[in-house]
py3Dmol code that shows the C-alpha trace and the ligand (Angstrom):
import py3Dmol

protein = """\
ATOM      1  CA  MET A   1      -0.047  -0.031  -0.079  1.00  0.00           C
ATOM      2  CA  ASN A   2       1.400   3.516  -0.978  1.00  0.00           C
ATOM      3  CA  THR A   3       1.523   5.607   2.163  1.00  0.00           C
ATOM      4  CA  GLU A   4       2.979   8.681   0.444  1.00  0.00           C
ATOM      5  CA  PRO A   5       0.863  11.748   0.671  1.00  0.00           C
ATOM      6  CA  HIS A   6      -1.266  12.428  -2.253  1.00  0.00           C
ATOM      7  CA  GLY A   7      -3.904  14.686  -3.648  1.00  0.00           C
ATOM      8  CA  TYR A   8      -5.465  16.478  -0.607  1.00  0.00           C
ATOM      9  CA  ARG A   9      -2.675  15.844   1.621  1.00  0.00           C
ATOM     10  CA  VAL A  10      -0.200  17.371  -1.011  1.00  0.00           C
ATOM     11  CA  LEU A  11      -2.354  20.403  -1.358  1.00  0.00           C
ATOM     12  CA  MET A  12      -2.522  20.782   2.464  1.00  0.00           C
ATOM     13  CA  LYS A  13       1.216  20.532   2.660  1.00  0.00           C
ATOM     14  CA  LEU A  14       1.540  23.207  -0.029  1.00  0.00           C
ATOM     15  CA  LEU A  15      -0.940  25.508   1.462  1.00  0.00           C
ATOM     16  CA  PHE A  16       0.105  25.157   5.110  1.00  0.00           C
ATOM     17  CA  GLY A  17       3.724  24.273   4.773  1.00  0.00           C
ATOM     18  CA  GLY A  18       3.380  21.069   6.858  1.00  0.00           C
ATOM     19  CA  GLU A  19       0.663  19.052   8.323  1.00  0.00           C
ATOM     20  CA  PRO A  20      -2.749  20.253   7.876  1.00  0.00           C
ATOM     21  CA  PRO A  21      -4.520  21.928  10.650  1.00  0.00           C
ATOM     22  CA  ALA A  22      -6.198  19.491  13.267  1.00  0.00           C
ATOM     23  CA  TRP A  23      -9.742  20.697  12.237  1.00  0.00           C
ATOM     24  CA  ARG A  24      -9.183  19.266   8.815  1.00  0.00           C
ATOM     25  CA  GLU A  25      -9.678  15.913  10.211  1.00  0.00           C
ATOM     26  CA  GLN A  26     -13.243  16.678  10.640  1.00  0.00           C
ATOM     27  CA  ALA A  27     -13.652  18.109   7.037  1.00  0.00           C
ATOM     28  CA  ALA A  28     -16.696  16.691   5.327  1.00  0.00           C
ATOM     29  CA  CYS A  29     -14.632  16.794   2.033  1.00  0.00           C
ATOM     30  CA  SER A  30     -11.838  14.484   3.199  1.00  0.00           C
ATOM     31  CA  ASP A  31     -13.416  11.605   1.387  1.00  0.00           C
ATOM     32  CA  THR A  32     -14.998  13.380  -1.417  1.00  0.00           C
ATOM     33  CA  ASP A  33     -13.720  13.507  -4.988  1.00  0.00           C
ATOM     34  CA  PRO A  34     -11.669  16.719  -4.855  1.00  0.00           C
ATOM     35  CA  THR A  35     -12.714  17.619  -8.429  1.00  0.00           C
ATOM     36  CA  LEU A  36     -16.203  18.198  -7.339  1.00  0.00           C
ATOM     37  CA  PHE A  37     -14.729  21.471  -5.600  1.00  0.00           C
ATOM     38  CA  HIS A  38     -13.056  22.676  -8.838  1.00  0.00           C
ATOM     39  CA  THR A  39     -15.805  21.790 -11.496  1.00  0.00           C
ATOM     40  CA  PRO A  40     -18.001  24.945 -12.148  1.00  0.00           C
ATOM     41  CA  SER A  41     -20.990  22.810 -13.305  1.00  0.00           C
ATOM     42  CA  ARG A  42     -20.817  21.095  -9.852  1.00  0.00           C
ATOM     43  CA  THR A  43     -20.676  24.069  -7.601  1.00  0.00           C
ATOM     44  CA  ALA A  44     -23.983  23.685  -6.055  1.00  0.00           C
ATOM     45  CA  ALA A  45     -23.049  20.011  -5.182  1.00  0.00           C
ATOM     46  CA  ALA A  46     -19.759  21.144  -3.466  1.00  0.00           C
ATOM     47  CA  LYS A  47     -21.547  23.782  -1.675  1.00  0.00           C
ATOM     48  CA  ALA A  48     -24.008  21.331  -0.377  1.00  0.00           C
ATOM     49  CA  VAL A  49     -20.985  19.277   1.114  1.00  0.00           C
ATOM     50  CA  CYS A  50     -19.681  22.451   2.686  1.00  0.00           C
ATOM     51  CA  ALA A  51     -23.116  23.171   4.211  1.00  0.00           C
ATOM     52  CA  SER A  52     -22.967  19.842   6.203  1.00  0.00           C
ATOM     53  CA  CYS A  53     -19.377  20.466   7.237  1.00  0.00           C
ATOM     54  CA  PRO A  54     -18.600  20.984  11.024  1.00  0.00           C
ATOM     55  CA  VAL A  55     -15.577  22.939  10.291  1.00  0.00           C
ATOM     56  CA  LEU A  56     -17.018  25.301   7.704  1.00  0.00           C
ATOM     57  CA  ALA A  57     -16.221  28.376   9.691  1.00  0.00           C
ATOM     58  CA  GLU A  58     -12.601  27.475  10.283  1.00  0.00           C
ATOM     59  CA  CYS A  59     -12.043  26.401   6.878  1.00  0.00           C
ATOM     60  CA  ARG A  60     -13.604  29.598   5.421  1.00  0.00           C
ATOM     61  CA  GLU A  61     -11.669  31.800   7.709  1.00  0.00           C
ATOM     62  CA  ASN A  62      -8.519  29.855   6.804  1.00  0.00           C
ATOM     63  CA  GLN A  63      -8.984  30.238   3.031  1.00  0.00           C
ATOM     64  CA  LEU A  64      -9.972  34.002   3.066  1.00  0.00           C
ATOM     65  CA  SER A  65      -6.942  34.584   5.368  1.00  0.00           C
ATOM     66  CA  TRP A  66      -4.428  32.710   3.295  1.00  0.00           C
ATOM     67  CA  GLU A  67      -5.937  34.446   0.025  1.00  0.00           C
ATOM     68  CA  ALA A  68      -5.859  37.917   1.689  1.00  0.00           C
ATOM     69  CA  ASN A  69      -2.364  37.706   3.154  1.00  0.00           C
ATOM     70  CA  GLY A  70      -0.817  36.066   0.105  1.00  0.00           C
ATOM     71  CA  PRO A  71       0.239  37.596  -3.262  1.00  0.00           C
ATOM     72  CA  ALA A  72      -2.563  39.498  -5.221  1.00  0.00           C
ATOM     73  CA  ARG A  73      -2.741  36.306  -7.470  1.00  0.00           C
ATOM     74  CA  TYR A  74      -4.158  34.260  -4.689  1.00  0.00           C
ATOM     75  CA  ARG A  75      -7.249  36.770  -4.573  1.00  0.00           C
ATOM     76  CA  ASP A  76      -7.392  37.287  -8.080  1.00  0.00           C
ATOM     77  CA  ASN A  77      -7.445  33.830  -9.095  1.00  0.00           C
ATOM     78  CA  ALA A  78      -9.681  32.436  -6.215  1.00  0.00           C
ATOM     79  CA  PHE A  79     -11.174  29.359  -7.852  1.00  0.00           C
ATOM     80  CA  GLY A  80     -13.324  26.575  -6.782  1.00  0.00           C
ATOM     81  CA  VAL A  81     -15.531  25.952  -3.796  1.00  0.00           C
ATOM     82  CA  VAL A  82     -13.821  26.208  -0.449  1.00  0.00           C
ATOM     83  CA  GLY A  83     -15.429  26.944   2.838  1.00  0.00           C
ATOM     84  CA  GLY A  84     -18.951  27.009   1.085  1.00  0.00           C
ATOM     85  CA  LEU A  85     -17.774  29.809  -1.083  1.00  0.00           C
ATOM     86  CA  SER A  86     -17.117  29.925  -4.819  1.00  0.00           C
ATOM     87  CA  GLY A  87     -14.019  31.525  -6.076  1.00  0.00           C
ATOM     88  CA  ALA A  88     -16.195  34.384  -7.486  1.00  0.00           C
ATOM     89  CA  GLU A  89     -17.862  35.084  -4.044  1.00  0.00           C
ATOM     90  CA  ARG A  90     -14.475  34.956  -2.233  1.00  0.00           C
ATOM     91  CA  ARG A  91     -13.321  37.642  -4.819  1.00  0.00           C
ATOM     92  CA  ARG A  92     -16.266  39.827  -4.027  1.00  0.00           C
ATOM     93  CA  ILE A  93     -15.148  39.611  -0.465  1.00  0.00           C
ATOM     94  CA  HIS A  94     -11.571  40.469  -1.126  1.00  0.00           C
ATOM     95  CA  TYR A  95     -12.783  43.216  -3.581  1.00  0.00           C
ATOM     96  CA  PRO A  96     -16.092  44.664  -2.358  1.00  0.00           C
ATOM     97  CA  PRO A  97     -18.097  46.657  -4.987  1.00  0.00           C
ATOM     98  CA  ARG A  98     -17.549  50.376  -4.280  1.00  0.00           C
ATOM     99  CA  ASN A  99     -20.934  51.367  -5.284  1.00  0.00           C
ATOM    100  CA  ALA A 100     -24.466  49.985  -6.222  1.00  0.00           C
ATOM    101  CA  LYS A 101     -23.478  50.274  -9.944  1.00  0.00           C
ATOM    102  CA  ASP A 102     -20.672  47.638  -9.251  1.00  0.00           C
ATOM    103  CA  VAL A 103     -23.049  45.069  -7.643  1.00  0.00           C
ATOM    104  CA  ALA A 104     -24.983  44.084 -10.845  1.00  0.00           C
TER     105      ALA A 104
END
"""
ligand_1 = """\
8
LIG
S -16.060 23.691 4.400
Fe -16.259 22.731 2.503
S -14.056 22.901 1.681
Fe -14.035 23.339 3.731
S -13.481 21.531 4.830
Fe -15.656 21.693 4.971
S -16.334 20.412 3.222
Fe -14.117 20.903 2.991
"""
view = py3Dmol.view(width=600, height=400)
view.addModel(protein, "pdb")
view.setStyle({"model": 0}, {"cartoon": {"style": "trace"}})
view.addModel(ligand_1, "xyz")
view.setStyle({"model": 1}, {"stick": {}})
view.zoomTo()
view.show()
């Protein structure tokens, strides 16, 4: 059996520079096909998984913080569903519309 980290584990190591935070052990997506969260036509299904996740708040805060504190490309290229938010929703949080005309 291959015990090398793969997929989600590798991503967490890249994102967090080591082992993923302990709350990740409770992630509802840990046994879910990761492509679900990066396929635009499946956004609603991915959000449904997040809606049932016991660590949604931790995940959302972590992702938004990571994007906010990293290089601009992290925010500008936010993609996929993380913490119950699509990439477009996270970009709107990072770059809120300045007036009502921008909301449309
Ligand atoms: S909120 Fe969504 S992306 Fe975050 S750990 Fe839970 S299921 Fe995974």
